[in-house]
VODOGU-322751 format. One record per residue: x, y, z of N, C-alpha, C, O in turn. Coordinates in steps of 0.2 Angstrom, whole numbers, padded with zeros to 4 digits, always signed. Example, Ala and Ser with C-alpha at 12.3 -4.5 7.8 and 13.67 -1.06 7.14 Angstrom:
2
+0066-0028+0039+0062-0022+0039+0066-0016+0039+0071-0017+0042 +0064-0011+0035+0068-0005+0036+0064+0000+0039+0067+0006+0040 
//
This chain:
275
+0026-0122+0070+0026-0115+0072+0029-0115+0079+0033-0110+0081 +0028-0120+0083+0032-0120+0090+0039-0120+0089+0043-0117+0092 +0041-0124+0083+0048-0124+0082+0051-0117+0080+0057-0116+0082 +0047-0114+0076+0049-0107+0074+0050-0102+0080+0055-0099+0081 +0045-0102+0085+0046-0098+0091+0051-0100+0095+0055-0096+0097 +0053-0107+0096+0058-0109+0100+0065-0107+0097+0069-0105+0101 +0065-0107+0090+0072-0106+0087+0073-0098+0087+0079-0096+0088 +0068-0094+0086+0069-0087+0087+0071-0085+0094+0076-0081+0094 +0069-0088+0099+0071-0087+0106+0079-0089+0106+0082-0085+0110 +0080-0094+0103+0087-0097+0103+0092-0091+0100+0097-0090+0102 +0090-0088+0094+0094-0084+0091+0094-0077+0095+0100-0075+0095 +0089-0075+0098+0089-0069+0102+0094-0069+0108+0096-0064+0111 +0095-0075+0110+0099-0077+0116+0106-0076+0114+0111-0076+0118 +0108-0075+0108+0115-0073+0106+0118-0078+0101+0123-0077+0099 +0114-0083+0099+0117-0088+0094+0115-0086+0087+0111-0088+0084 +0119-0081+0085+0117-0077+0079+0118-0081+0072+0114-0080+0068 +0123-0085+0072+0125-0089+0066+0120-0095+0065+0120-0098+0059 +0116-0096+0069+0111-0102+0068+0106-0100+0063+0104-0094+0063 +0104-0104+0059+0100-0103+0053+0093-0103+0055+0091-0108+0058 +0089-0098+0054+0082-0098+0056+0078-0101+0050+0079-0099+0044 +0073-0105+0052+0069-0108+0046+0062-0105+0047+0059-0106+0052 +0060-0102+0041+0053-0100+0041+0050-0105+0036+0052-0106+0031 +0045-0108+0039+0042-0114+0036+0035-0113+0034+0031-0110+0037 +0033-0115+0028+0026-0116+0025+0025-0123+0024+0029-0126+0020 +0021-0126+0027+0020-0134+0027+0013-0135+0025+0008-0132+0026 +0013-0141+0021+0006-0144+0019+0007-0151+0021+0012-0154+0020 +0001-0154+0023+0001-0161+0025-0004-0165+0021-0010-0163+0020 -0001-0171+0018-0006-0175+0014-0004-0182+0016+0002-0185+0015 -0009-0186+0020-0008-0193+0022-0001-0194+0026+0002-0199+0025 +0000-0189+0030+0006-0189+0035+0012-0187+0032+0017-0187+0036 +0013-0185+0025+0019-0183+0023+0018-0175+0022+0013-0172+0020 +0024-0172+0022+0024-0164+0022+0029-0162+0017+0034-0165+0016 +0027-0157+0013+0032-0153+0008+0033-0146+0011+0028-0143+0012 +0039-0144+0012+0040-0138+0016+0045-0134+0012+0050-0136+0009 +0044-0127+0012+0049-0122+0010+0052-0119+0016+0048-0116+0020 +0059-0120+0017+0062-0117+0022+0067-0111+0020+0070-0112+0014 +0067-0105+0023+0071-0100+0021+0076-0099+0027+0074-0098+0033 +0083-0099+0025+0088-0098+0030+0091-0091+0029+0093-0090+0023 +0092-0087+0034+0096-0081+0033+0102-0081+0037+0102-0083+0043 +0108-0079+0034+0114-0079+0037+0117-0072+0036+0116-0069+0031 +0121-0070+0041+0125-0063+0040+0122-0057+0044+0125-0052+0044 +0117-0058+0047+0114-0053+0051+0112-0055+0058+0113-0060+0060 +0111-0050+0062+0109-0051+0069+0104-0046+0071+0103-0040+0068 +0101-0047+0077+0097-0042+0081+0091-0040+0077+0088-0044+0073 +0089-0034+0078+0082-0031+0075+0083-0031+0067+0078-0033+0064 +0089-0030+0064+0089-0030+0057+0088-0037+0054+0084-0038+0049 +0090-0042+0058+0089-0049+0056+0082-0051+0056+0079-0054+0051 +0079-0049+0061+0071-0050+0062+0067-0047+0057+0063-0050+0054 +0069-0041+0055+0065-0037+0050+0066-0041+0043+0061-0041+0039 +0072-0043+0042+0073-0047+0036+0069-0053+0036+0066-0055+0031 +0069-0057+0041+0065-0063+0042+0058-0062+0040+0054-0066+0037 +0055-0056+0043+0048-0055+0042+0047-0053+0034+0042-0055+0031 +0052-0049+0031+0051-0048+0024+0051-0054+0020+0048-0054+0014 +0055-0059+0022+0055-0065+0018+0051-0071+0020+0052-0077+0019 +0045-0069+0023+0040-0074+0025+0037-0077+0018+0036-0073+0014 +0037-0083+0017+0035-0086+0011+0028-0084+0009+0024-0083+0013 +0027-0082+0002+0020-0079+0000+0015-0084+0000+0016-0090+0000 +0009-0082+0001+0003-0086+0000+0003-0090-0006+0005-0087-0012 +0001-0096-0007+0000-0099-0013+0006-0103-0015+0006-0106-0021 +0011-0102-0012+0018-0105-0014+0017-0113-0013+0021-0117-0017 +0013-0115-0009+0011-0122-0009+0005-0124-0013-0001-0121-0012 +0006-0128-0018+0000-0130-0022-0001-0138-0022+0003-0142-0024 -0007-0139-0019-0008-0146-0018-0003-0150-0014+0000-0155-0017 +0000-0147-0009+0005-0150-0005+0012-0150-0008+0016-0154-0006 +0013-0146-0014+0019-0146-0017+0021-0139-0018+0017-0135-0019 +0027-0137-0017+0030-0131-0019+0029-0129-0026+0031-0132-0030 +0025-0123-0027+0024-0121-0034+0031-0118-0036+0034-0113-0034 +0034-0121-0042+0040-0119-0044+0040-0112-0047+0046-0109-0047 +0035-0110-0050+0035-0103-0053+0035-0098-0048+0039-0093-0048 +0031-0099-0043+0031-0094-0037+0038-0095-0033+0040-0089-0031 +0041-0100-0033+0047-0101-0029+0053-0097-0033+0057-0094-0030 +0053-0098-0040+0057-0094-0044+0056-0087-0043+0061-0083-0043 +0050-0084-0043+0049-0077-0042+0051-0075-0035+0054-0069-0035 +0049-0079-0030+0051-0077-0023+0059-0077-0023+0061-0072-0020 +0063-0081-0026+0070-0081-0026+0072-0075-0029+0077-0071-0027 +0069-0073-0035+0071-0067-0039+0070-0061-0035+0074-0056-0035 +0065-0060-0031+0063-0054-0027+0067-0054-0020+0067-0049-0017 +0070-0059-0018+0073-0059-0012+0078-0054-0011+0078-0051-0005 +0083-0053-0015+0088-0048-0014+0085-0041-0013+0087-0037-0008 +0080-0039-0017+0077-0032-0016+0073-0032-0009+0073-0027-0006 +0070-0037-0007+0066-0037-0001+0071-0036+0005+0070-0033+0010 +0077-0040+0004+0082-0039+0010+0084-0032+0010+0085-0029+0015 +0086-0029+0004+0089-0022+0004+0084-0017+0007+0086-0013+0011 +0077-0018+0005+0072-0013+0008+0071-0014+0016+0070-0009+0019 +0072-0020+0018+0071-0022+0025+0077-0019+0029+0076-0018+0035 +0083-0018+0026+0089-0016+0030+0090-0008+0029+0093-0006+0034 +0087-0005+0025+0088+0002+0024+0085+0006+0031+0089+0011+0033 +0080+0004+0034+0078+0008+0040+0083+0007+0046+0083+0011+0050 +0088+0002+0045+0093+0001+0050+0100+0004+0048+0105+0003+0051 +0100+0008+0043+0106+0012+0040+0110+0008+0035+0115+0011+0034 +0108+0003+0033+0112-0001+0028+0109+0000+0021+0103-0003+0019 +0113+0003+0017+0111+0005+0010+0115+0001+0005+0114+0002-0001 +0120-0003+0007+0124-0006+0002+0124-0014+0003+0130-0017+0002 +0119-0016+0005+0119-0024+0006+0120-0028+0000+0117-0026-0006 +0123-0033+0000+0124-0038-0005+0121-0044-0003+0122-0047+0003 +0117-0047-0007+0113-0053-0006+0114-0059-0011+0114-0057-0017 +0115-0065-0009+0116-0071-0013+0111-0076-0011+0110-0077-0005 +0108-0079-0015+0103-0084-0014+0105-0091-0017+0108-0091-0023 +0103-0096-0014+0104-0103-0017+0099-0108-0015+0096-0107-0009 +0097-0113-0019+0092-0117-0017+0095-0124-0016+0098-0127-0020 +0093-0128-0011+0095-0135-0010+0088-0139-0010+0083-0137-0007 +0088-0144-0013+0082-0148-0014+0083-0155-0010+0088-0158-0011 +0078-0157-0006+0079-0163-0002+0072-0166-0003+0067-0163-0006 +0072-0173-0001+0066-0177-0003+0059-0174+0000+0054-0174-0003 +0060-0171+0006+0054-0168+0009+0053-0161+0010+0049-0158+0013 +0058-0157+0007+0058-0150+0008+0063-0147+0003+0067-0150+0000 +0062-0140+0002+0066-0136-0002+0069-0130+0003+0065-0127+0006 +0075-0129+0002+0079-0125+0007+0081-0119+0003+0086-0120-0001 +0079-0113+0004+0081-0107+0001+0086-0103+0006+0084-0101+0011 +0093-0103+0004+0098-0100+0008+0099-0093+0006+0100-0092+0000 +0099-0089+0011+0100-0081+0009+0106-0079+0013+0106-0079+0019 +0111-0077+0010+0117-0075+0013+0118-0067+0012+0117-0065+0006 +0118-0064+0017+0118-0056+0017+0125-0053+0020+0127-0055+0025 +0127-0049+0016+0133-0044+0018+0130-0037+0018+0129-0034+0013 +0128-0035+0025+0125-0028+0025+0129-0022+0023+0126-0017+0021 +0135-0023+0022+0140-0018+0020+0140-0012+0026+0138-0013+0031 +0144-0007+0024+0145-0002+0029+0139+0002+0030+0135+0004+0025 +0137+0004+0036+0131+0008+0038+0132+0015+0036+0137+0018+0036 +0126+0019+0035+0126+0026+0035+0126+0029+0042+0122+0027+0046 +0130+0034+0043+0131+0037+0050+0129+0044+0050+0129+0047+0044 +0127+0047+0055+0124+0054+0056+0131+0058+0056+0134+0058+0061 +0132+0062+0051+0137+0067+0051+0136+0073+0054+0140+0076+0058 +0130+0076+0054+0128+0082+0057+0120+0081+0059+0116+0078+0056 +0119+0084+0065+0112+0084+0067+0110+0091+0070+0113+0093+0075 +0105+0094+0067+0103+0101+0069+0096+0100+0071+0091+0098+0068 +0095+0101+0078+0089+0101+0081+0087+0108+0084+0092+0111+0087 +0081+0110+0083+0079+0117+0085+0072+0118+0087+0068+0114+0085 +0071+0123+0091+0064+0125+0092+0063+0132+0090+0067+0137+0090 +0056+0133+0087+0054+0140+0085+0047+0141+0088+0044+0136+0090 +0045+0148+0089+0039+0149+0091+0039+0151+0098+0045+0152+0101 +0033+0152+0102+0033+0155+0108+0036+0150+0113+0038+0152+0119 +0037+0144+0112+0040+0139+0117+0047+0138+0116+0050+0133+0118 +0050+0142+0111+0057+0141+0110+0062+0141+0116+0067+0138+0116 +0060+0145+0121+0064+0146+0127+0062+0142+0133+0064+0142+0138 +0057+0137+0131+0054+0133+0137+0059+0128+0139+0062+0124+0135 +0061+0128+0145+0067+0124+0148+0065+0117+0147+0070+0113+0146 +0059+0115+0148+0057+0108+0148+0057+0105+0141+0059+0100+0140 +0056+0110+0136+0056+0108+0129+0064+0107+0127+0065+0103+0123 +0068+0112+0130+0075+0111+0128+0078+0105+0131+0082+0101+0127 +0076+0103+0137+0078+0097+0139+0076+0091+0135+0079+0086+0134 +0069+0091+0133+0067+0085+0129+0071+0085+0122+0072+0080+0119 +0073+0091+0120+0077+0091+0114+0084+0087+0115+0086+0084+0110 +0087+0088+0121+0093+0085+0122+0092+0077+0122+0097+0074+0122 +0086+0075+0123+0085+0068+0124+0084+0064+0117+0082+0058+0117 +0085+0068+0112+0084+0065+0105+0088+0059+0104+0094+0059+0106 +0085+0053+0102+0089+0047+0102+0095+0046+0097+0099+0041+0098 +0095+0051+0092+0101+0050+0088+0106+0056+0089+0104+0061+0091 +0112+0054+0089+0118+0059+0090+0122+0058+0084+0122+0053+0080 +0127+0063+0083+0132+0063+0078+0136+0056+0079+0138+0054+0084 +0137+0053+0073+0141+0047+0072+0137+0041+0073+0140+0035+0073 +0131+0042+0076+0127+0036+0076+0125+0033+0070+0125+0037+0065 +0123+0026+0069+0121+0024+0063+0114+0027+0062+0110+0027+0067 +0112+0028+0056+0106+0031+0054+0100+0026+0055+0099+0022+0051 +0097+0026+0061+0091+0022+0062+0085+0026+0061+0083+0031+0065 +0081+0024+0056+0075+0028+0054+0070+0027+0060+0066+0032+0061 +0069+0021+0063+0065+0021+0068+0066+0025+0074+0062+0028+0078 +0073+0026+0076+0075+0030+0081+0073+0038+0079+0071+0041+0084 +0074+0039+0073+0072+0046+0071+0065+0048+0072+0063+0053+0074 +0061+0043+0069+0053+0044+0070+0051+0044+0077+0047+0048+0079 +0054+0040+0081+0052+0039+0088+0054+0046+0092+0050+0048+0096 +0060+0048+0090+0062+0055+0093+0058+0061+0091+0056+0065+0096 +0055+0061+0085+0051+0066+0083+0044+0065+0087+0041+0070+0089 +0042+0059+0088+0035+0058+0091+0036+0060+0098+0031+0064+0101 +0041+0058+0102+0042+0060+0109+0043+0068+0110+0040+0071+0114 +0046+0071+0105+0047+0078+0106+0041+0082+0105+0039+0087+0108 +0037+0080+0100+0030+0083+0098+0025+0082+0104+0022+0086+0106 +0025+0076+0107+0021+0074+0113+0023+0078+0119+0019+0081+0123 +0030+0079+0120+0032+0083+0125+0029+0091+0125+0027+0094+0130 +0030+0093+0119+0027+0100+0117+0020+0101+0119+0018+0105+0122 +0016+0096+0116+0009+0096+0117+0007+0095+0125+0002+0098+0127 +0011+0091+0128+0009+0090+0135+0011+0097+0139+0008+0098+0145 +0015+0101+0137+0016+0107+0140+0011+0113+0138+0012+0119+0140 +0007+0111+0134+0001+0116+0131+0002+0118+0124-0002+0122+0122 +0007+0116+0121+0008+0119+0114+0005+0114+0109+0008+0110+0106 -0002+0114+0109-0006+0109+0106-0005+0109+0098-0007+0104+0095 -0003+0115+0095-0002+0115+0088+0005+0114+0086+0007+0115+0080 +0009+0111+0091+0016+0110+0089+0017+0105+0083+0014+0100+0083 +0021+0107+0078+0023+0103+0073+0029+0105+0070+0032+0110+0071 +0032+0100+0065+0039+0101+0063+0038+0106+0056+0035+0104+0051 +0042+0112+0057+0042+0116+0051+0047+0114+0046+0047+0115+0040 +0052+0110+0049+0058+0107+0045+0059+0100+0047+0060+0099+0053 +0060+0096+0042+0062+0089+0044+0065+0086+0038+0062+0083+0033 +0072+0086+0038+0075+0084+0032+0081+0079+0034+0084+0080+0039 +0081+0074+0030+0087+0069+0030+0090+0069+0023+0087+0067+0018 +0097+0071+0023+0100+0071+0017+0106+0066+0018+0110+0066+0022 +0105+0061+0013+0109+0055+0014+0114+0055+0008+0112+0056+0002 +0121+0054+0009+0126+0053+0004+0128+0046+0004+0132+0044+0009 +0126+0042-0001+0129+0035-0001+0136+0035-0003+0139+0030-0002 +0138+0040-0006+0145+0040-0008+0150+0040-0002+0155+0036-0002 +0148+0043+0003+0153+0043+0009+0149+0040+0015+0151+0041+0021 +0143+0037+0014+0139+0034+0020+0138+0039+0025+0139+0037+0031 +0136+0045+0024+0134+0050+0029+0127+0053+0028+0124+0052+0023 +0125+0055+0033+0118+0058+0033+0118+0065+0037+0121+0065+0043 +0115+0070+0035+0114+0076+0038+0106+0077+0040+0102+0077+0035 +0105+0078+0046+0098+0079+0049+0097+0086+0051+0101+0089+0054 +0091+0088+0049+0089+0095+0051+0082+0095+0053+0077+0093+0049 +0080+0096+0059+0074+0095+0062+0072+0101+0066+0076+0103+0071 +0067+0105+0065+0065+0111+0068+0057+0110+0070+0053+0109+0066 +0056+0111+0077+0049+0110+0079+0047+0117+0080+0049+0121+0084 +0041+0119+0077+0038+0125+0078+0032+0124+0083+0028+0120+0082 +0033+0127+0089+0029+0126+0095+0022+0129+0094+0017+0126+0096 +0021+0134+0091+0015+0138+0090+0013+0141+0097+0017+0141+0102 +0007+0143+0098+0005+0146+0104+0004+0141+0110+0003+0135+0109 +0004+0144+0116+0003+0139+0122-0005+0140+0124-0007+0145+0124 -0008+0134+0125-0015+0134+0127-0015+0132+0134-0011+0130+0137 -0021+0135+0137-0022+0134+0144-0029+0131+0145-0034+0131+0141 -0030+0128+0151-0037+0126+0153-0041+0132+0154-0040+0137+0157 -0047+0131+0150-0052+0137+0151-0057+0135+0156-0056+0131+0161 -0063+0138+0155-0069+0137+0160-0071+0129+0160-0072+0126+0155 -0073+0127+0166-0075+0120+0166-0083+0120+0167-0085+0124+0172 -0086+0117+0163-0094+0117+0163-0096+0109+0165-0094+0105+0161 -0100+0109+0170-0103+0102+0172-0110+0102+0169-0114+0107+0171 -0111+0098+0164-0117+0098+0161-0123+0095+0165-0122+0090+0167 -0128+0099+0166-0134+0096+0170-0138+0091+0166-0137+0091+0160 -0142+0087+0170-0143+0087+0177-0137+0084+0181-0134+0079+0179 -0136+0087+0186-0130+0085+0191-0132+0080+0196-0137+0082+0200 -0129+0075+0197-0130+0070+0202-0128+0073+0209-0130+0071+0214 -0122+0076+0209-0119+0079+0215-0117+0086+0214-0117+0089+0208 -0116+0090+0219-0115+0097+0219-0108+0098+0215-0104+0094+0215 -0108+0104+0212-0101+0106+0208-0095+0106+0213-0090+0103+0210 -0096+0108+0219-0089+0108+0223-0087+0101+0224-0081+0100+0225 -0092+0097+0225-0090+0090+0226-0087+0087+0219-0082+0083+0220 -0089+0088+0214-0087+0086+0207-0080+0089+0206-0076+0086+0203 -0079+0095+0208-0072+0098+0207-0066+0094+0210-0061+0095+0208 -0068+0090+0215-0063+0086+0218-0059+0081+0214-0054+0079+0215 -0063+0079+0208-0060+0074+0204-0056+0077+0198-0053+0073+0194 -0056+0084+0198-0052+0087+0192-0044+0086+0194-0042+0088+0200 -0040+0085+0189-0033+0084+0190-0030+0090+0187-0024+0091+0186 -0034+0096+0186-0031+0102+0183-0035+0108+0186-0040+0107+0189 -0032+0114+0184-0036+0120+0186-0036+0125+0180-0031+0125+0176 -0042+0128+0180-0042+0133+0175-0037+0138+0175-0035+0140+0181 -0034+0140+0169-0029+0145+0169-0022+0142+0169-0017+0145+0168 -0021+0135+0170-0015+0132+0170-0014+0129+0163-0019+0128+0159 -0007+0128+0161-0006+0126+0154-0010+0119+0153-0010+0115+0157 -0013+0119+0147-0017+0113+0145-0012+0107+0145-0006+0107+0142 -0015+0101+0147-0011+0095+0148-0015+0089+0146-0020+0088+0150 -0014+0086+0140-0018+0080+0139-0018+0075+0144-0023+0071+0145 -0012+0074+0147-0011+0069+0153-0016+0071+0159-0019+0066+0161 -0016+0077+0160-0020+0079+0166-0028+0078+0164-0032+0076+0169 -0029+0079+0158-0036+0078+0156-0038+0071+0156-0043+0069+0159 -0033+0066+0154-0034+0059+0155-0035+0057+0162-0038+0052+0163 -0031+0060+0166-0031+0058+0173-0037+0060+0176-0040+0056+0181 -0040+0065+0174-0047+0067+0177-0052+0062+0175-0056+0060+0179 -0052+0060+0168-0056+0055+0166-0056+0049+0170-0061+0045+0172 -0049+0047+0172-0048+0041+0176-0051+0042+0183-0053+0037+0186 -0050+0048+0186-0053+0049+0192-0060+0048+0193-0063+0045+0198 -0064+0050+0188-0071+0049+0188-0073+0042+0187-0077+0039+0190 -0069+0038+0182-0070+0031+0181-0069+0027+0187-0073+0022+0188 -0064+0029+0191-0063+0025+0197-0067+0026+0203-0066+0023+0208 -0071+0031+0203-0074+0034+0208-0080+0029+0210-0082+0029+0216 -0083+0025+0206-0088+0020+0207-0094+0024+0209-0099+0021+0213 -0095+0031+0208-0101+0035+0209-0105+0036+0203-0111+0039+0204 -0102+0036+0197-0105+0038+0191-0105+0032+0186-0100+0029+0185 -0111+0032+0183-0112+0026+0178-0107+0028+0172-0105+0023+0169 -0107+0034+0170-0103+0036+0164-0102+0043+0164-0106+0047+0166 -0095+0045+0163-0093+0052+0162-0090+0053+0156-0085+0050+0154 -0092+0059+0152-0088+0060+0146-0085+0067+0147-0088+0072+0149 -0079+0068+0145-0075+0074+0145-0073+0077+0138-0070+0073+0135 -0075+0083+0137-0074+0085+0130-0070+0092+0131-0071+0096+0135 -0064+0092+0127-0060+0098+0127-0057+0099+0120-0053+0095+0118 -0060+0104+0116-0058+0104+0109-0054+0111+0108-0056+0116+0110 -0048+0110+0106-0043+0116+0104-0047+0121+0100-0046+0127+0101 -0051+0118+0095-0054+0123+0090-0059+0127+0093-0061+0132+0091 -0061+0126+0099-0066+0130+0103-0063+0135+0108-0066+0138+0111 -0056+0135+0108-0053+0139+0112-0054+0147+0111-0054+0148+0105 -0054+0151+0116-0054+0158+0115-0049+0161+0119-0048+0160+0125 -0045+0165+0115-0039+0168+0118-0034+0162+0121-0031+0163+0126 -0034+0157+0117-0030+0151+0119-0032+0147+0126-0028+0144+0129 -0038+0149+0128-0041+0145+0134-0046+0140+0131-0051+0141+0127 -0045+0134+0133-0049+0128+0130-0054+0126+0135-0053+0124+0141 -0060+0127+0133-0066+0125+0138-0066+0118+0139-0065+0114+0134 -0068+0116+0144-0069+0109+0146-0076+0107+0148-0079+0111+0153 -0079+0103+0145-0086+0101+0146-0086+0094+0149-0083+0089+0147 -0090+0093+0155-0090+0086+0158-0097+0085+0159-0101+0088+0162 -0099+0079+0156-0106+0077+0156-0107+0070+0159-0113+0067+0159 
//
């Protein structure tokens, strides 16, 4: 395992063509039988994802010997595993060849990958709907979406962009913000993708009345000093969390619980209970 970690660091430093060995070992009276998997033709995160997908399955070692039936099944499934592992990185036309080399103390499964041409973003439609559609901060967040036209279609970038945008809306008080449209149309014939993503902001919520639940150890005016928000201002999950942190760091309270439920809001004012 130390060898695996050291070699991965070597690869990430830029020596892409070096073969990574994923090993499953068994020891019997000082002798080892090992299955090694070598991946060639890939680099970066795509390579790492394929390496993870090709981790040798449990049970492939039987009494310190490689189980030939499981090895044959593993080799047969390898091309499909590689293709699935590459799709999130925009590669849908990968070609995979495998071969087995047998040595006295190990079996080596060589995996050669040609990822093929990537799918690129041909068009990207991003939009806002609802009461927050003209919010300048939300518009700015929209401009920071990590995918642009002609970029390789990275599904992880797409999902992260959605998450960041939705969190930005909720931080501005649009607690019900969600995507009314989220479509990815992929054409494998011309390796293109059309993305259509619309965020419906919903109404804006505000901090409502703050209630300190008795019995109180300190007067309310003193406790108010720890609040990172004010009633009537747009609701902010971060400000609520900062308030919790203020109480936790005060070293005056054994335990403080803060509750603020959107479902309890009246006229979009969210009541806050501190106990």
